[in-house]
mmCIF file of the C-alpha atoms, coordinates in Angstrom:
data_MODEL
# 
_entry.id   MODEL 
# 
loop_
_atom_site.group_PDB 
_atom_site.id 
_atom_site.type_symbol 
_atom_site.label_atom_id 
_atom_site.label_alt_id 
_atom_site.label_comp_id 
_atom_site.label_asym_id 
_atom_site.label_entity_id 
_atom_site.label_seq_id 
_atom_site.pdbx_PDB_ins_code 
_atom_site.Cartn_x 
_atom_site.Cartn_y 
_atom_site.Cartn_z 
_atom_site.occupancy 
_atom_site.B_iso_or_equiv 
_atom_site.pdbx_formal_charge 
_atom_site.auth_seq_id 
_atom_site.auth_comp_id 
_atom_site.auth_asym_id 
_atom_site.auth_atom_id 
_atom_site.pdbx_PDB_model_num 
ATOM 1   C CA . UNK A 1 1   ? -0.029  0.064   0.000   1.00 0.00 ? 1   UNK A CA 1 
ATOM 2   C CA . UNK A 1 2   ? 3.090   2.240   -0.216  1.00 0.00 ? 2   UNK A CA 1 
ATOM 3   C CA . UNK A 1 3   ? 1.446   4.667   -2.816  1.00 0.00 ? 3   UNK A CA 1 
ATOM 4   C CA . UNK A 1 4   ? -2.007  4.726   -1.095  1.00 0.00 ? 4   UNK A CA 1 
ATOM 5   C CA . UNK A 1 5   ? -3.107  7.386   1.578   1.00 0.00 ? 5   UNK A CA 1 
ATOM 6   C CA . UNK A 1 6   ? -5.869  6.832   3.799   1.00 0.00 ? 6   UNK A CA 1 
ATOM 7   C CA . UNK A 1 7   ? -7.461  9.851   5.401   1.00 0.00 ? 7   UNK A CA 1 
ATOM 8   C CA . UNK A 1 8   ? -10.858 11.226  6.721   1.00 0.00 ? 8   UNK A CA 1 
ATOM 9   C CA . UNK A 1 9   ? -12.987 12.938  4.114   1.00 0.00 ? 9   UNK A CA 1 
ATOM 10  C CA . UNK A 1 10  ? -14.060 16.484  4.960   1.00 0.00 ? 10  UNK A CA 1 
ATOM 11  C CA . UNK A 1 11  ? -16.457 18.834  3.128   1.00 0.00 ? 11  UNK A CA 1 
ATOM 12  C CA . UNK A 1 12  ? -13.685 19.964  0.632   1.00 0.00 ? 12  UNK A CA 1 
ATOM 13  C CA . UNK A 1 13  ? -13.594 16.427  -0.823  1.00 0.00 ? 13  UNK A CA 1 
ATOM 14  C CA . UNK A 1 14  ? -17.465 15.653  -0.382  1.00 0.00 ? 14  UNK A CA 1 
ATOM 15  C CA . UNK A 1 15  ? -17.437 14.734  -4.298  1.00 0.00 ? 15  UNK A CA 1 
ATOM 16  C CA . UNK A 1 16  ? -15.360 11.591  -3.326  1.00 0.00 ? 16  UNK A CA 1 
ATOM 17  C CA . UNK A 1 17  ? -18.444 10.135  -1.629  1.00 0.00 ? 17  UNK A CA 1 
ATOM 18  C CA . UNK A 1 18  ? -19.838 9.379   -4.989  1.00 0.00 ? 18  UNK A CA 1 
ATOM 19  C CA . UNK A 1 19  ? -17.353 6.380   -5.516  1.00 0.00 ? 19  UNK A CA 1 
ATOM 20  C CA . UNK A 1 20  ? -19.367 3.930   -7.543  1.00 0.00 ? 20  UNK A CA 1 
ATOM 21  C CA . UNK A 1 21  ? -20.253 0.425   -6.481  1.00 0.00 ? 21  UNK A CA 1 
ATOM 22  C CA . UNK A 1 22  ? -18.859 -2.326  -8.577  1.00 0.00 ? 22  UNK A CA 1 
ATOM 23  C CA . UNK A 1 23  ? -19.812 -5.883  -9.165  1.00 0.00 ? 23  UNK A CA 1 
ATOM 24  C CA . UNK A 1 24  ? -18.998 -8.302  -6.331  1.00 0.00 ? 24  UNK A CA 1 
ATOM 25  C CA . UNK A 1 25  ? -18.561 -12.085 -6.868  1.00 0.00 ? 25  UNK A CA 1 
ATOM 26  C CA . UNK A 1 26  ? -20.640 -14.329 -4.689  1.00 0.00 ? 26  UNK A CA 1 
ATOM 27  C CA . UNK A 1 27  ? -18.772 -17.710 -4.701  1.00 0.00 ? 27  UNK A CA 1 
ATOM 28  C CA . UNK A 1 28  ? -19.641 -19.116 -1.218  1.00 0.00 ? 28  UNK A CA 1 
ATOM 29  C CA . UNK A 1 29  ? -21.301 -18.690 2.022   1.00 0.00 ? 29  UNK A CA 1 
ATOM 30  C CA . UNK A 1 30  ? -19.984 -18.287 5.531   1.00 0.00 ? 30  UNK A CA 1 
ATOM 31  C CA . UNK A 1 31  ? -21.855 -20.537 8.077   1.00 0.00 ? 31  UNK A CA 1 
ATOM 32  C CA . UNK A 1 32  ? -21.526 -19.410 11.550  1.00 0.00 ? 32  UNK A CA 1 
ATOM 33  C CA . UNK A 1 33  ? -22.428 -21.611 14.688  1.00 0.00 ? 33  UNK A CA 1 
ATOM 34  C CA . UNK A 1 34  ? -22.812 -20.628 18.321  1.00 0.00 ? 34  UNK A CA 1 
ATOM 35  C CA . UNK A 1 35  ? -21.956 -23.107 20.876  1.00 0.00 ? 35  UNK A CA 1 
ATOM 36  C CA . UNK A 1 36  ? -21.635 -22.463 24.603  1.00 0.00 ? 36  UNK A CA 1 
ATOM 37  C CA . UNK A 1 37  ? -21.368 -18.654 23.755  1.00 0.00 ? 37  UNK A CA 1 
ATOM 38  C CA . UNK A 1 38  ? -18.376 -19.166 21.345  1.00 0.00 ? 38  UNK A CA 1 
ATOM 39  C CA . UNK A 1 39  ? -18.868 -18.542 17.630  1.00 0.00 ? 39  UNK A CA 1 
ATOM 40  C CA . UNK A 1 40  ? -17.142 -20.655 15.123  1.00 0.00 ? 40  UNK A CA 1 
ATOM 41  C CA . UNK A 1 41  ? -17.571 -20.726 11.333  1.00 0.00 ? 41  UNK A CA 1 
ATOM 42  C CA . UNK A 1 42  ? -17.098 -22.837 8.371   1.00 0.00 ? 42  UNK A CA 1 
ATOM 43  C CA . UNK A 1 43  ? -17.204 -22.037 4.507   1.00 0.00 ? 43  UNK A CA 1 
ATOM 44  C CA . UNK A 1 44  ? -19.500 -23.585 1.917   1.00 0.00 ? 44  UNK A CA 1 
ATOM 45  C CA . UNK A 1 45  ? -18.165 -22.926 -1.647  1.00 0.00 ? 45  UNK A CA 1 
ATOM 46  C CA . UNK A 1 46  ? -20.837 -22.711 -4.407  1.00 0.00 ? 46  UNK A CA 1 
ATOM 47  C CA . UNK A 1 47  ? -20.815 -25.081 -7.196  1.00 0.00 ? 47  UNK A CA 1 
ATOM 48  C CA . UNK A 1 48  ? -19.568 -23.412 -10.407 1.00 0.00 ? 48  UNK A CA 1 
ATOM 49  C CA . UNK A 1 49  ? -23.098 -22.997 -11.778 1.00 0.00 ? 49  UNK A CA 1 
ATOM 50  C CA . UNK A 1 50  ? -24.306 -21.200 -8.633  1.00 0.00 ? 50  UNK A CA 1 
ATOM 51  C CA . UNK A 1 51  ? -21.425 -18.651 -8.511  1.00 0.00 ? 51  UNK A CA 1 
ATOM 52  C CA . UNK A 1 52  ? -22.874 -15.285 -9.587  1.00 0.00 ? 52  UNK A CA 1 
ATOM 53  C CA . UNK A 1 53  ? -22.075 -11.547 -9.432  1.00 0.00 ? 53  UNK A CA 1 
ATOM 54  C CA . UNK A 1 54  ? -24.189 -8.778  -7.875  1.00 0.00 ? 54  UNK A CA 1 
ATOM 55  C CA . UNK A 1 55  ? -24.169 -5.032  -8.301  1.00 0.00 ? 55  UNK A CA 1 
ATOM 56  C CA . UNK A 1 56  ? -25.638 -2.958  -5.699  1.00 0.00 ? 56  UNK A CA 1 
ATOM 57  C CA . UNK A 1 57  ? -27.336 0.368   -6.533  1.00 0.00 ? 57  UNK A CA 1 
ATOM 58  C CA . UNK A 1 58  ? -24.902 3.353   -6.144  1.00 0.00 ? 58  UNK A CA 1 
ATOM 59  C CA . UNK A 1 59  ? -25.526 5.356   -2.950  1.00 0.00 ? 59  UNK A CA 1 
ATOM 60  C CA . UNK A 1 60  ? -25.996 9.091   -3.058  1.00 0.00 ? 60  UNK A CA 1 
ATOM 61  C CA . UNK A 1 61  ? -24.247 10.231  0.112   1.00 0.00 ? 61  UNK A CA 1 
ATOM 62  C CA . UNK A 1 62  ? -24.732 13.970  0.864   1.00 0.00 ? 62  UNK A CA 1 
ATOM 63  C CA . UNK A 1 63  ? -21.960 15.266  3.046   1.00 0.00 ? 63  UNK A CA 1 
ATOM 64  C CA . UNK A 1 64  ? -23.950 18.088  4.308   1.00 0.00 ? 64  UNK A CA 1 
ATOM 65  C CA . UNK A 1 65  ? -27.024 15.908  5.324   1.00 0.00 ? 65  UNK A CA 1 
ATOM 66  C CA . UNK A 1 66  ? -25.007 12.909  6.740   1.00 0.00 ? 66  UNK A CA 1 
ATOM 67  C CA . UNK A 1 67  ? -22.077 14.561  8.447   1.00 0.00 ? 67  UNK A CA 1 
ATOM 68  C CA . UNK A 1 68  ? -23.878 15.183  11.701  1.00 0.00 ? 68  UNK A CA 1 
ATOM 69  C CA . UNK A 1 69  ? -23.865 11.437  12.540  1.00 0.00 ? 69  UNK A CA 1 
ATOM 70  C CA . UNK A 1 70  ? -21.396 9.992   10.117  1.00 0.00 ? 70  UNK A CA 1 
ATOM 71  C CA . UNK A 1 71  ? -17.626 10.024  9.438   1.00 0.00 ? 71  UNK A CA 1 
ATOM 72  C CA . UNK A 1 72  ? -16.114 9.418   6.080   1.00 0.00 ? 72  UNK A CA 1 
ATOM 73  C CA . UNK A 1 73  ? -12.760 7.865   5.239   1.00 0.00 ? 73  UNK A CA 1 
ATOM 74  C CA . UNK A 1 74  ? -11.266 7.604   1.872   1.00 0.00 ? 74  UNK A CA 1 
ATOM 75  C CA . UNK A 1 75  ? -8.185  5.680   0.304   1.00 0.00 ? 75  UNK A CA 1 
ATOM 76  C CA . UNK A 1 76  ? -6.525  7.763   -2.225  1.00 0.00 ? 76  UNK A CA 1 
ATOM 77  C CA . UNK A 1 77  ? -4.119  6.779   -5.132  1.00 0.00 ? 77  UNK A CA 1 
ATOM 78  C CA . UNK A 1 78  ? -2.436  10.263  -5.805  1.00 0.00 ? 78  UNK A CA 1 
ATOM 79  C CA . UNK A 1 79  ? -5.527  12.495  -6.036  1.00 0.00 ? 79  UNK A CA 1 
ATOM 80  C CA . UNK A 1 80  ? -8.102  9.758   -6.997  1.00 0.00 ? 80  UNK A CA 1 
ATOM 81  C CA . UNK A 1 81  ? -10.357 8.384   -4.257  1.00 0.00 ? 81  UNK A CA 1 
ATOM 82  C CA . UNK A 1 82  ? -10.120 4.536   -4.757  1.00 0.00 ? 82  UNK A CA 1 
ATOM 83  C CA . UNK A 1 83  ? -11.844 3.426   -1.474  1.00 0.00 ? 83  UNK A CA 1 
ATOM 84  C CA . UNK A 1 84  ? -14.608 4.586   0.765   1.00 0.00 ? 84  UNK A CA 1 
ATOM 85  C CA . UNK A 1 85  ? -15.670 3.778   4.270   1.00 0.00 ? 85  UNK A CA 1 
ATOM 86  C CA . UNK A 1 86  ? -18.801 5.371   5.750   1.00 0.00 ? 86  UNK A CA 1 
ATOM 87  C CA . UNK A 1 87  ? -18.948 5.294   9.583   1.00 0.00 ? 87  UNK A CA 1 
ATOM 88  C CA . UNK A 1 88  ? -22.171 5.850   11.427  1.00 0.00 ? 88  UNK A CA 1 
ATOM 89  C CA . UNK A 1 89  ? -22.188 7.064   15.034  1.00 0.00 ? 89  UNK A CA 1 
ATOM 90  C CA . UNK A 1 90  ? -24.305 4.937   17.168  1.00 0.00 ? 90  UNK A CA 1 
ATOM 91  C CA . UNK A 1 91  ? -25.644 4.647   20.626  1.00 0.00 ? 91  UNK A CA 1 
ATOM 92  C CA . UNK A 1 92  ? -23.915 1.346   21.116  1.00 0.00 ? 92  UNK A CA 1 
ATOM 93  C CA . UNK A 1 93  ? -20.276 1.357   22.252  1.00 0.00 ? 93  UNK A CA 1 
ATOM 94  C CA . UNK A 1 94  ? -19.190 0.477   18.716  1.00 0.00 ? 94  UNK A CA 1 
ATOM 95  C CA . UNK A 1 95  ? -18.915 2.799   15.612  1.00 0.00 ? 95  UNK A CA 1 
ATOM 96  C CA . UNK A 1 96  ? -20.780 1.250   12.724  1.00 0.00 ? 96  UNK A CA 1 
ATOM 97  C CA . UNK A 1 97  ? -19.092 0.565   9.331   1.00 0.00 ? 97  UNK A CA 1 
ATOM 98  C CA . UNK A 1 98  ? -22.120 1.440   7.199   1.00 0.00 ? 98  UNK A CA 1 
ATOM 99  C CA . UNK A 1 99  ? -20.282 1.021   4.008   1.00 0.00 ? 99  UNK A CA 1 
ATOM 100 C CA . UNK A 1 100 ? -16.804 0.007   2.876   1.00 0.00 ? 100 UNK A CA 1 
ATOM 101 C CA . UNK A 1 101 ? -15.654 -0.498  -0.763  1.00 0.00 ? 101 UNK A CA 1 
ATOM 102 C CA . UNK A 1 102 ? -12.509 -0.301  -2.768  1.00 0.00 ? 102 UNK A CA 1 
ATOM 103 C CA . UNK A 1 103 ? -12.474 0.023   -6.636  1.00 0.00 ? 103 UNK A CA 1 
ATOM 104 C CA . UNK A 1 104 ? -11.750 -3.455  -8.136  1.00 0.00 ? 104 UNK A CA 1 
ATOM 105 C CA . UNK A 1 105 ? -8.554  -2.245  -9.992  1.00 0.00 ? 105 UNK A CA 1 
ATOM 106 C CA . UNK A 1 106 ? -7.135  -1.192  -6.496  1.00 0.00 ? 106 UNK A CA 1 
ATOM 107 C CA . UNK A 1 107 ? -8.029  -4.260  -4.437  1.00 0.00 ? 107 UNK A CA 1 
ATOM 108 C CA . UNK A 1 108 ? -5.321  -6.423  -2.933  1.00 0.00 ? 108 UNK A CA 1 
ATOM 109 C CA . UNK A 1 109 ? -3.154  -3.260  -2.085  1.00 0.00 ? 109 UNK A CA 1 
ATOM 110 C CA . UNK A 1 110 ? -4.302  -2.887  1.603   1.00 0.00 ? 110 UNK A CA 1 
ATOM 111 C CA . UNK A 1 111 ? -6.673  -0.008  1.070   1.00 0.00 ? 111 UNK A CA 1 
ATOM 112 C CA . UNK A 1 112 ? -9.561  -1.958  2.892   1.00 0.00 ? 112 UNK A CA 1 
ATOM 113 C CA . UNK A 1 113 ? -7.395  -3.045  5.737   1.00 0.00 ? 113 UNK A CA 1 
ATOM 114 C CA . UNK A 1 114 ? -5.962  0.477   6.112   1.00 0.00 ? 114 UNK A CA 1 
ATOM 115 C CA . UNK A 1 115 ? -9.498  2.103   6.188   1.00 0.00 ? 115 UNK A CA 1 
ATOM 116 C CA . UNK A 1 116 ? -10.593 -0.448  8.785   1.00 0.00 ? 116 UNK A CA 1 
ATOM 117 C CA . UNK A 1 117 ? -7.422  0.702   10.916  1.00 0.00 ? 117 UNK A CA 1 
ATOM 118 C CA . UNK A 1 118 ? -8.266  4.315   10.377  1.00 0.00 ? 118 UNK A CA 1 
ATOM 119 C CA . UNK A 1 119 ? -11.964 3.646   11.391  1.00 0.00 ? 119 UNK A CA 1 
ATOM 120 C CA . UNK A 1 120 ? -10.809 1.875   14.481  1.00 0.00 ? 120 UNK A CA 1 
ATOM 121 C CA . UNK A 1 121 ? -8.463  4.821   15.301  1.00 0.00 ? 121 UNK A CA 1 
ATOM 122 C CA . UNK A 1 122 ? -11.324 7.232   14.834  1.00 0.00 ? 122 UNK A CA 1 
ATOM 123 C CA . UNK A 1 123 ? -13.737 5.056   17.024  1.00 0.00 ? 123 UNK A CA 1 
ATOM 124 C CA . UNK A 1 124 ? -11.253 5.090   19.753  1.00 0.00 ? 124 UNK A CA 1 
ATOM 125 C CA . UNK A 1 125 ? -10.578 8.796   19.591  1.00 0.00 ? 125 UNK A CA 1 
ATOM 126 C CA . UNK A 1 126 ? -14.352 9.284   20.024  1.00 0.00 ? 126 UNK A CA 1 
ATOM 127 C CA . UNK A 1 127 ? -14.639 7.088   23.001  1.00 0.00 ? 127 UNK A CA 1 
ATOM 128 C CA . UNK A 1 128 ? -16.145 3.955   21.281  1.00 0.00 ? 128 UNK A CA 1 
ATOM 129 C CA . UNK A 1 129 ? -15.020 0.358   22.222  1.00 0.00 ? 129 UNK A CA 1 
ATOM 130 C CA . UNK A 1 130 ? -14.267 -0.566  18.475  1.00 0.00 ? 130 UNK A CA 1 
ATOM 131 C CA . UNK A 1 131 ? -16.131 -0.856  15.219  1.00 0.00 ? 131 UNK A CA 1 
ATOM 132 C CA . UNK A 1 132 ? -18.801 -3.385  13.901  1.00 0.00 ? 132 UNK A CA 1 
ATOM 133 C CA . UNK A 1 133 ? -19.997 -4.227  10.460  1.00 0.00 ? 133 UNK A CA 1 
ATOM 134 C CA . UNK A 1 134 ? -22.574 -6.475  8.858   1.00 0.00 ? 134 UNK A CA 1 
ATOM 135 C CA . UNK A 1 135 ? -21.872 -8.755  5.796   1.00 0.00 ? 135 UNK A CA 1 
ATOM 136 C CA . UNK A 1 136 ? -24.393 -10.987 4.097   1.00 0.00 ? 136 UNK A CA 1 
ATOM 137 C CA . UNK A 1 137 ? -23.513 -14.608 4.612   1.00 0.00 ? 137 UNK A CA 1 
ATOM 138 C CA . UNK A 1 138 ? -23.178 -15.350 0.781   1.00 0.00 ? 138 UNK A CA 1 
ATOM 139 C CA . UNK A 1 139 ? -20.712 -12.604 0.344   1.00 0.00 ? 139 UNK A CA 1 
ATOM 140 C CA . UNK A 1 140 ? -17.896 -14.763 1.495   1.00 0.00 ? 140 UNK A CA 1 
ATOM 141 C CA . UNK A 1 141 ? -15.136 -12.480 0.231   1.00 0.00 ? 141 UNK A CA 1 
ATOM 142 C CA . UNK A 1 142 ? -16.483 -9.742  2.536   1.00 0.00 ? 142 UNK A CA 1 
ATOM 143 C CA . UNK A 1 143 ? -16.838 -12.166 5.418   1.00 0.00 ? 143 UNK A CA 1 
ATOM 144 C CA . UNK A 1 144 ? -13.176 -13.469 4.826   1.00 0.00 ? 144 UNK A CA 1 
ATOM 145 C CA . UNK A 1 145 ? -11.927 -9.868  4.866   1.00 0.00 ? 145 UNK A CA 1 
ATOM 146 C CA . UNK A 1 146 ? -13.354 -8.915  8.079   1.00 0.00 ? 146 UNK A CA 1 
ATOM 147 C CA . UNK A 1 147 ? -12.101 -12.090 9.639   1.00 0.00 ? 147 UNK A CA 1 
ATOM 148 C CA . UNK A 1 148 ? -8.682  -11.511 8.132   1.00 0.00 ? 148 UNK A CA 1 
ATOM 149 C CA . UNK A 1 149 ? -8.848  -7.851  9.800   1.00 0.00 ? 149 UNK A CA 1 
ATOM 150 C CA . UNK A 1 150 ? -9.321  -9.470  13.307  1.00 0.00 ? 150 UNK A CA 1 
ATOM 151 C CA . UNK A 1 151 ? -13.158 -9.030  13.529  1.00 0.00 ? 151 UNK A CA 1 
ATOM 152 C CA . UNK A 1 152 ? -15.023 -11.596 15.455  1.00 0.00 ? 152 UNK A CA 1 
ATOM 153 C CA . UNK A 1 153 ? -18.387 -12.831 14.928  1.00 0.00 ? 153 UNK A CA 1 
ATOM 154 C CA . UNK A 1 154 ? -21.035 -11.306 17.208  1.00 0.00 ? 154 UNK A CA 1 
ATOM 155 C CA . UNK A 1 155 ? -24.347 -12.195 15.762  1.00 0.00 ? 155 UNK A CA 1 
ATOM 156 C CA . UNK A 1 156 ? -26.321 -13.886 13.001  1.00 0.00 ? 156 UNK A CA 1 
ATOM 157 C CA . UNK A 1 157 ? -29.628 -12.676 11.669  1.00 0.00 ? 157 UNK A CA 1 
ATOM 158 C CA . UNK A 1 158 ? -31.439 -15.202 9.255   1.00 0.00 ? 158 UNK A CA 1 
ATOM 159 C CA . UNK A 1 159 ? -34.762 -13.350 9.390   1.00 0.00 ? 159 UNK A CA 1 
ATOM 160 C CA . UNK A 1 160 ? -33.765 -9.967  8.091   1.00 0.00 ? 160 UNK A CA 1 
ATOM 161 C CA . UNK A 1 161 ? -34.538 -10.844 4.450   1.00 0.00 ? 161 UNK A CA 1 
ATOM 162 C CA . UNK A 1 162 ? -37.613 -12.803 5.076   1.00 0.00 ? 162 UNK A CA 1 
ATOM 163 C CA . UNK A 1 163 ? -40.396 -11.858 2.562   1.00 0.00 ? 163 UNK A CA 1 
ATOM 164 C CA . UNK A 1 164 ? -38.025 -9.852  0.261   1.00 0.00 ? 164 UNK A CA 1 
ATOM 165 C CA . UNK A 1 165 ? -36.282 -10.532 -2.924  1.00 0.00 ? 165 UNK A CA 1 
ATOM 166 C CA . UNK A 1 166 ? -33.197 -11.587 -1.001  1.00 0.00 ? 166 UNK A CA 1 
ATOM 167 C CA . UNK A 1 167 ? -35.161 -14.330 0.947   1.00 0.00 ? 167 UNK A CA 1 
ATOM 168 C CA . UNK A 1 168 ? -32.690 -17.121 2.102   1.00 0.00 ? 168 UNK A CA 1 
ATOM 169 C CA . UNK A 1 169 ? -29.780 -14.785 2.815   1.00 0.00 ? 169 UNK A CA 1 
ATOM 170 C CA . UNK A 1 170 ? -28.645 -13.760 6.244   1.00 0.00 ? 170 UNK A CA 1 
ATOM 171 C CA . UNK A 1 171 ? -26.529 -11.146 7.922   1.00 0.00 ? 171 UNK A CA 1 
ATOM 172 C CA . UNK A 1 172 ? -23.504 -11.807 9.980   1.00 0.00 ? 172 UNK A CA 1 
ATOM 173 C CA . UNK A 1 173 ? -22.439 -9.178  12.476  1.00 0.00 ? 173 UNK A CA 1 
ATOM 174 C CA . UNK A 1 174 ? -18.787 -8.570  12.965  1.00 0.00 ? 174 UNK A CA 1 
ATOM 175 C CA . UNK A 1 175 ? -16.993 -6.824  15.852  1.00 0.00 ? 175 UNK A CA 1 
ATOM 176 C CA . UNK A 1 176 ? -13.437 -5.412  16.158  1.00 0.00 ? 176 UNK A CA 1 
ATOM 177 C CA . UNK A 1 177 ? -12.205 -4.164  19.521  1.00 0.00 ? 177 UNK A CA 1 
ATOM 178 C CA . UNK A 1 178 ? -10.019 -1.099  19.826  1.00 0.00 ? 178 UNK A CA 1 
ATOM 179 C CA . UNK A 1 179 ? -6.918  -1.714  22.191  1.00 0.00 ? 179 UNK A CA 1 
# 
């Protein structure tokens, strides 16, 4: 990540909040299990015919509207914003990672991990115990990412998508403690 810079995004760079979403590849599922108060997990890889891509609609973040209860972190390659993290202040003891994304051409260079580290530092500065995030169970790449950053599973919600077009999916809640 030698040539990437990660920093908070202020009003002067509000245009960087329009970083587009790109397709993600859904190739497997993380299956968590809670036993005696301890979460474990295993992976289920999809068969080749069940691997698919998905593109979420672009968000339209308005800095002036959202900055009262959100913080923004960007990853920059020179002057170009290549990664975005949106952090929502919460009444819990954790700052919520509402959105995190890195342009596909820049993935694998440490931008995501650096943004998580910056998010954790911002959380600590503001008196939070850490950060938390949610990933869909069938977004195995995102689940792997959070685990590789040191997040622990803290919950599983298999009802959130009931009666929607995403029926059958579940959310996994991940938590990372600030030291």
